[in-house]
PLY file of the C-alpha trace (Angstrom):
ply
format ascii 1.0
element vertex 443
property float x
property float y
property float z
element edge 442
property int vertex1
property int vertex2
end_header
-0.01 0.28 0.01
2.89 2.81 0.90
4.57 1.52 -2.05
1.86 1.96 -4.35
1.25 5.53 -2.46
4.93 7.02 -2.99
4.96 5.76 -6.64
2.00 7.44 -7.92
2.64 10.46 -5.61
6.88 10.27 -6.50
7.08 13.55 -8.00
4.52 15.56 -4.89
7.06 13.58 -2.29
10.41 14.14 -4.14
9.31 18.10 -4.72
8.51 18.00 -1.17
11.97 16.92 -0.22
13.61 19.04 -2.05
11.87 22.06 -0.98
12.01 21.17 2.88
16.07 20.89 2.26
16.06 24.41 0.40
13.99 26.00 3.33
16.68 24.20 5.75
19.63 25.34 3.88
18.18 28.80 3.66
17.36 29.27 7.71
21.32 27.82 8.55
19.97 26.46 11.63
21.27 23.09 11.13
24.35 22.55 8.70
23.61 22.08 5.14
25.20 19.27 4.50
23.24 17.85 6.87
20.51 18.87 5.68
21.57 17.42 2.31
22.42 13.94 3.22
18.84 14.03 5.79
17.06 14.52 2.21
19.52 12.28 0.66
18.47 9.06 3.14
14.98 10.25 2.84
14.92 10.10 -0.98
16.70 6.51 -0.80
14.33 5.05 2.09
11.55 5.77 0.01
12.81 4.52 -2.80
12.69 7.48 -4.66
15.92 6.42 -6.19
16.39 2.88 -7.21
19.55 1.10 -6.32
19.84 -0.59 -9.60
18.81 0.67 -12.69
15.90 -0.60 -14.81
14.03 0.48 -17.87
10.17 1.48 -16.95
8.07 -0.01 -19.96
5.46 1.97 -18.56
6.97 5.41 -18.95
8.88 3.45 -21.59
11.97 5.44 -19.98
14.91 3.89 -18.46
15.55 5.20 -14.72
19.25 5.41 -13.36
20.44 3.95 -10.26
20.99 6.15 -7.36
25.06 6.36 -8.63
23.95 7.76 -11.87
22.64 10.69 -10.57
25.95 11.84 -8.26
28.11 13.85 -10.64
31.75 12.33 -9.28
33.11 14.33 -12.28
32.18 17.23 -10.41
33.09 16.05 -6.69
36.70 15.07 -8.06
37.21 18.02 -9.10
36.44 20.12 -6.37
38.36 17.14 -4.11
40.90 17.89 -6.89
41.36 21.62 -6.99
40.84 21.60 -3.05
43.91 20.02 -1.91
46.40 21.54 -5.01
45.33 24.97 -3.73
45.94 23.68 -0.44
49.24 22.09 -0.86
50.44 25.50 -3.20
49.23 28.01 -0.13
51.24 26.40 2.51
54.01 27.86 0.67
53.40 31.67 0.71
53.34 32.09 -2.70
49.46 33.75 -3.19
50.42 36.23 -0.68
53.52 37.09 -1.70
51.99 38.06 -5.26
49.28 40.01 -3.59
52.44 41.99 -2.30
54.46 42.18 -4.85
50.92 43.66 -6.93
50.50 46.36 -4.22
54.46 47.19 -4.46
53.78 48.50 -7.59
51.08 50.75 -7.03
53.19 53.18 -4.69
50.97 52.91 -2.43
48.15 55.04 -4.42
45.02 54.45 -2.47
42.40 54.17 -5.55
45.44 51.99 -7.52
45.58 49.34 -4.42
42.13 49.45 -4.06
41.94 48.27 -8.35
44.93 46.07 -7.60
43.69 44.50 -4.45
40.38 43.83 -6.82
42.08 42.96 -9.82
44.17 40.06 -8.08
41.32 38.30 -6.24
39.49 38.39 -9.41
42.23 36.48 -11.83
43.15 34.08 -8.58
39.13 33.58 -8.01
38.96 32.17 -12.21
41.49 29.81 -10.83
40.91 28.94 -7.09
38.08 29.00 -5.46
36.21 32.36 -3.78
36.48 31.15 -0.21
40.47 30.35 -0.97
40.54 33.73 -2.74
39.10 35.75 0.12
41.10 33.72 3.19
44.28 34.59 1.12
43.45 38.19 1.03
42.10 39.03 4.19
45.68 39.51 6.03
47.03 41.77 3.46
43.95 43.69 3.41
44.23 44.32 6.96
47.54 44.91 6.78
47.08 47.64 4.26
44.74 49.37 5.71
46.41 50.12 9.05
48.85 51.19 7.43
47.18 53.17 5.86
44.64 54.38 9.00
41.76 53.82 7.43
38.63 51.23 7.70
39.49 48.07 5.61
35.92 47.64 5.24
35.48 49.44 1.48
38.83 47.08 0.32
36.82 43.66 2.28
33.40 44.44 0.50
35.38 45.63 -2.83
37.46 42.01 -2.69
34.56 40.01 -2.28
32.66 41.51 -5.29
35.41 40.75 -7.03
35.95 37.15 -6.02
32.33 36.29 -7.33
32.69 38.23 -10.36
35.77 36.85 -11.53
34.88 33.38 -10.50
31.93 33.44 -12.85
34.72 33.76 -15.88
35.98 29.63 -16.24
34.98 26.27 -15.04
36.11 25.86 -12.18
36.02 29.35 -10.61
32.62 28.78 -8.92
30.85 25.80 -8.09
27.89 26.61 -10.03
30.14 26.23 -13.20
31.34 23.24 -12.48
27.64 21.67 -12.26
26.57 23.59 -15.28
29.59 22.52 -16.94
29.49 18.26 -16.25
25.50 18.89 -17.27
26.15 20.72 -20.66
29.42 18.87 -21.46
31.43 22.28 -21.61
34.81 22.61 -21.45
37.63 25.33 -19.40
37.83 26.59 -22.83
34.37 27.32 -23.28
33.65 29.00 -20.23
36.97 31.12 -20.98
35.65 31.94 -24.53
32.11 32.35 -23.76
32.27 34.67 -20.40
36.15 35.88 -20.05
35.31 39.09 -22.57
31.79 39.99 -20.79
33.07 39.69 -17.10
35.86 41.30 -17.94
33.59 44.46 -18.98
31.41 43.67 -16.01
34.92 44.30 -13.83
35.92 47.04 -15.13
32.74 49.39 -14.22
32.02 47.43 -11.16
35.15 48.59 -10.07
35.25 51.84 -11.58
31.95 52.69 -9.35
32.88 51.03 -6.32
36.22 53.69 -6.36
33.83 56.34 -7.24
31.81 55.28 -4.31
34.64 54.94 -1.60
36.65 57.76 -2.59
36.24 59.48 0.64
38.53 56.45 2.43
40.98 56.10 -0.54
43.23 59.06 0.73
46.65 58.80 2.01
49.66 61.05 3.53
53.01 60.68 1.32
54.40 59.21 4.42
51.82 56.44 4.09
51.57 55.72 0.43
55.82 55.39 0.96
55.54 52.78 3.64
52.84 50.50 1.74
55.03 50.46 -1.43
58.02 49.38 0.62
56.61 46.68 2.50
58.83 43.54 2.85
57.78 40.91 1.71
61.40 38.83 1.50
60.18 36.65 4.66
56.68 35.78 2.90
57.47 32.33 0.96
57.77 29.95 3.81
58.97 27.22 1.68
61.04 27.68 -1.82
60.61 24.04 -3.19
57.32 24.03 -2.59
56.11 27.22 -4.22
58.05 25.28 -7.27
56.64 22.37 -6.85
53.36 23.24 -6.54
53.20 26.25 -8.81
54.33 24.08 -11.71
51.94 21.78 -10.65
49.05 24.37 -10.84
50.41 25.64 -14.21
50.22 22.28 -15.70
46.81 21.18 -14.29
45.08 24.32 -16.01
46.99 24.29 -19.15
45.66 20.06 -18.77
42.23 22.12 -18.64
42.52 24.31 -21.77
44.01 21.30 -24.02
40.48 19.31 -23.23
39.33 20.15 -27.03
42.26 18.41 -27.90
42.89 15.31 -25.73
39.26 15.20 -24.57
40.35 14.06 -21.32
37.84 15.65 -18.51
39.30 18.17 -16.32
38.94 16.37 -13.38
41.14 13.68 -14.38
44.07 16.81 -14.78
43.00 18.09 -10.93
43.19 14.43 -9.07
46.20 13.67 -11.44
48.11 16.83 -10.09
46.53 16.26 -6.12
47.84 13.08 -6.27
51.66 14.04 -7.47
51.91 17.14 -4.80
50.39 14.87 -2.09
53.43 12.56 -2.37
55.62 14.74 -0.68
53.18 15.63 1.97
51.66 13.77 4.68
48.29 12.83 3.28
46.89 12.74 6.64
47.11 16.30 7.59
46.49 17.69 3.78
43.37 15.72 3.74
41.75 17.45 6.95
41.90 20.82 5.13
39.66 19.52 2.49
36.17 21.17 2.77
34.59 17.79 3.47
31.56 19.62 4.23
30.76 20.91 0.91
32.09 17.91 -0.95
28.90 15.88 1.37
27.14 18.77 0.49
26.97 18.07 -2.75
26.66 14.56 -2.89
23.42 14.86 -0.59
22.12 17.16 -3.23
22.52 15.12 -6.27
20.85 12.28 -4.67
17.62 14.95 -3.74
17.65 15.95 -7.21
17.78 13.16 -8.55
14.87 11.83 -6.77
13.16 14.60 -8.09
14.27 14.28 -12.07
13.39 10.45 -11.76
9.97 11.21 -10.85
9.43 13.44 -13.55
9.53 16.95 -11.76
12.27 18.19 -13.54
10.01 17.84 -16.15
7.62 19.25 -15.42
9.26 22.53 -14.53
10.76 22.36 -17.88
7.23 22.41 -19.27
5.81 24.79 -17.23
8.75 27.64 -17.75
8.06 26.92 -22.10
4.68 27.17 -21.07
5.34 30.56 -19.64
8.06 31.65 -22.00
5.66 30.81 -25.10
8.61 29.07 -25.86
11.21 32.27 -26.77
14.46 31.73 -26.41
14.92 35.83 -25.55
11.92 35.47 -22.25
13.70 32.05 -21.37
16.82 33.78 -21.76
16.16 36.78 -19.33
14.06 34.74 -16.98
16.79 32.84 -16.45
19.47 35.29 -16.16
17.36 37.72 -14.00
15.74 34.85 -11.84
19.17 33.21 -11.22
20.70 36.52 -10.05
17.88 37.13 -7.69
17.22 34.27 -6.10
20.83 33.15 -5.81
21.07 36.25 -3.36
19.09 34.92 -1.30
19.56 31.19 -1.29
22.40 29.19 -1.57
23.56 29.19 -5.53
24.72 25.59 -5.44
21.17 23.57 -4.93
19.68 26.30 -6.94
22.01 25.69 -10.09
22.05 21.74 -9.58
18.39 21.93 -9.33
18.39 24.72 -12.90
20.59 22.24 -14.67
18.81 19.55 -15.95
15.77 21.43 -16.54
17.34 23.44 -18.55
19.22 20.77 -20.54
15.54 19.44 -21.22
14.49 23.08 -22.13
17.45 23.71 -24.69
15.77 20.67 -26.63
12.55 22.36 -26.98
13.36 26.32 -27.39
14.84 26.43 -30.48
18.24 27.98 -31.27
19.82 28.70 -34.83
23.16 29.91 -33.93
26.61 27.83 -33.49
27.51 26.65 -30.25
26.33 26.00 -27.30
22.92 26.94 -26.20
22.91 30.47 -24.96
20.58 29.44 -21.52
23.71 27.75 -20.42
24.99 30.97 -20.20
22.46 32.88 -18.72
22.22 30.30 -15.89
26.09 30.91 -15.24
25.64 34.44 -15.25
23.32 34.85 -13.02
23.65 31.86 -11.01
27.51 33.04 -10.06
27.01 37.23 -9.95
23.88 36.91 -7.85
26.21 35.81 -5.22
26.78 39.63 -4.96
23.62 40.65 -3.94
23.88 40.30 -0.21
26.05 38.93 2.33
24.35 35.18 2.38
24.33 35.17 -1.53
27.81 33.44 -1.37
30.34 31.26 1.20
32.99 34.33 0.75
30.89 36.86 1.43
29.79 35.03 4.81
33.66 34.53 5.47
34.79 38.13 5.16
31.88 39.34 7.34
32.83 36.76 10.36
36.26 37.49 9.77
35.79 41.71 9.83
33.09 41.10 12.78
35.73 39.68 14.70
38.34 41.94 13.58
36.60 44.66 15.31
35.15 45.70 11.80
31.69 44.34 11.56
29.52 44.79 7.82
25.97 45.23 8.62
23.51 43.21 6.32
22.33 46.54 4.93
25.61 48.09 4.15
26.74 45.26 2.75
23.65 45.06 0.09
23.92 48.89 -0.35
27.47 48.07 -2.78
25.94 44.00 -3.28
22.52 45.10 -5.28
24.22 47.75 -7.08
26.81 45.70 -8.38
24.33 42.85 -9.17
21.96 45.51 -11.02
24.94 46.42 -13.34
26.81 43.03 -13.81
23.38 41.55 -15.43
21.84 44.61 -16.77
25.21 44.69 -18.94
24.78 40.44 -18.75
21.66 40.92 -20.51
23.17 43.22 -23.50
26.01 40.33 -24.20
23.10 37.84 -24.38
21.73 40.23 -26.72
23.98 41.17 -28.91
25.48 37.83 -29.16
22.82 35.39 -29.50
19.39 36.85 -29.27
19.16 39.68 -31.87
0 1
1 2
2 3
3 4
4 5
5 6
6 7
7 8
8 9
9 10
10 11
11 12
12 13
13 14
14 15
15 16
16 17
17 18
18 19
19 20
20 21
21 22
22 23
23 24
24 25
25 26
26 27
27 28
28 29
29 30
30 31
31 32
32 33
33 34
34 35
35 36
36 37
37 38
38 39
39 40
40 41
41 42
42 43
43 44
44 45
45 46
46 47
47 48
48 49
49 50
50 51
51 52
52 53
53 54
54 55
55 56
56 57
57 58
58 59
59 60
60 61
61 62
62 63
63 64
64 65
65 66
66 67
67 68
68 69
69 70
70 71
71 72
72 73
73 74
74 75
75 76
76 77
77 78
78 79
79 80
80 81
81 82
82 83
83 84
84 85
85 86
86 87
87 88
88 89
89 90
90 91
91 92
92 93
93 94
94 95
95 96
96 97
97 98
98 99
99 100
100 101
101 102
102 103
103 104
104 105
105 106
106 107
107 108
108 109
109 110
110 111
111 112
112 113
113 114
114 115
115 116
116 117
117 118
118 119
119 120
120 121
121 122
122 123
123 124
124 125
125 126
126 127
127 128
128 129
129 130
130 131
131 132
132 133
133 134
134 135
135 136
136 137
137 138
138 139
139 140
140 141
141 142
142 143
143 144
144 145
145 146
146 147
147 148
148 149
149 150
150 151
151 152
152 153
153 154
154 155
155 156
156 157
157 158
158 159
159 160
160 161
161 162
162 163
163 164
164 165
165 166
166 167
167 168
168 169
169 170
170 171
171 172
172 173
173 174
174 175
175 176
176 177
177 178
178 179
179 180
180 181
181 182
182 183
183 184
184 185
185 186
186 187
187 188
188 189
189 190
190 191
191 192
192 193
193 194
194 195
195 196
196 197
197 198
198 199
199 200
200 201
201 202
202 203
203 204
204 205
205 206
206 207
207 208
208 209
209 210
210 211
211 212
212 213
213 214
214 215
215 216
216 217
217 218
218 219
219 220
220 221
221 222
222 223
223 224
224 225
225 226
226 227
227 228
228 229
229 230
230 231
231 232
232 233
233 234
234 235
235 236
236 237
237 238
238 239
239 240
240 241
241 242
242 243
243 244
244 245
245 246
246 247
247 248
248 249
249 250
250 251
251 252
252 253
253 254
254 255
255 256
256 257
257 258
258 259
259 260
260 261
261 262
262 263
263 264
264 265
265 266
266 267
267 268
268 269
269 270
270 271
271 272
272 273
273 274
274 275
275 276
276 277
277 278
278 279
279 280
280 281
281 282
282 283
283 284
284 285
285 286
286 287
287 288
288 289
289 290
290 291
291 292
292 293
293 294
294 295
295 296
296 297
297 298
298 299
299 300
300 301
301 302
302 303
303 304
304 305
305 306
306 307
307 308
308 309
309 310
310 311
311 312
312 313
313 314
314 315
315 316
316 317
317 318
318 319
319 320
320 321
321 322
322 323
323 324
324 325
325 326
326 327
327 328
328 329
329 330
330 331
331 332
332 333
333 334
334 335
335 336
336 337
337 338
338 339
339 340
340 341
341 342
342 343
343 344
344 345
345 346
346 347
347 348
348 349
349 350
350 351
351 352
352 353
353 354
354 355
355 356
356 357
357 358
358 359
359 360
360 361
361 362
362 363
363 364
364 365
365 366
366 367
367 368
368 369
369 370
370 371
371 372
372 373
373 374
374 375
375 376
376 377
377 378
378 379
379 380
380 381
381 382
382 383
383 384
384 385
385 386
386 387
387 388
388 389
389 390
390 391
391 392
392 393
393 394
394 395
395 396
396 397
397 398
398 399
399 400
400 401
401 402
402 403
403 404
404 405
405 406
406 407
407 408
408 409
409 410
410 411
411 412
412 413
413 414
414 415
415 416
416 417
417 418
418 419
419 420
420 421
421 422
422 423
423 424
424 425
425 426
426 427
427 428
428 429
429 430
430 431
431 432
432 433
433 434
434 435
435 436
436 437
437 438
438 439
439 440
440 441
441 442
């Protein structure tokens, strides 16, 4: 009896599990990886996802096993890059790069702010955003102290830049990793399609922020000279580790770039690079610093969404999206871009993207696209989900981390203070993205 009820109401039950998981993730009362694993357990216990794949003769479709819905390429890419970045960071090389760039500014406050933002944006394209801001915050507090000024303008600019920069590449932001896996997009696909618009967005947003923070960006000649001559000789703590890890990181990125030639997935290069670096480390110590909460969050989330997809929920939503937009590519692209941008500032953009990716995978076959290359709906999702993280202080993990660290240091960043700059940044970013999508794909 219970089995028949679950079978006939599978879409409603799996949808309810997904919705309840979203609510608990947004409320942040229970750690989100735990929420995801509880939801995944319920999905499997209720039989919403089978342990073994089978062909459904009624619906004439193949129902995949639970393991077929877990995107292991996403999981391994995340783990590999986490290990590589952590090992490289131990050498002090990223902090050394940041300080060297600062010294080139000769201590001019506006130029310092631009340089910190630019370094953060570029670094976030290759490292995850949280790692980037963790590396940048100590440098930022030192610079603010030397200038005898409030570090908050610098911190806000950096975190906004990290979310913008992370949009440009496959590995820059977790939503892009999910999109790349679902759409079959390579590292170079992201670089070719998004680097130009992300660069434009970064330039415009940074110029606006420099203008808005101009009263904080003043310094005496003595303070400028002090910043220009910061001692950077002791920043590199292990030269051999730096050389080894940076060569490995460069080779891994070259591996990403070579995908169209080698046809080897990005996660293979990431795991290979991490494995090599682990040969010289104490693995147990390195594994402790892998963000396992994030990894288990992904695993649980994929299972919950897999249950919803297997029971027809994604197909139902796809049909509704087509009905709402009248099958118009222009309307669908703008709806996904702006909807993703706003929702990603309110809810975590990872579960949002994980839910939307299979939906777009179905919709793209129904909404016609006459151009060449990949369907623009994927780029609308990538731009909206990643850039929308700037809307509020809870929009991205990097935002939360910076605000908490600043508060501990005695410089609290309130929700409304962040949103004053974050909302404007998001609006500018989405407006420019709309123009880009229209000019390149929709006109």
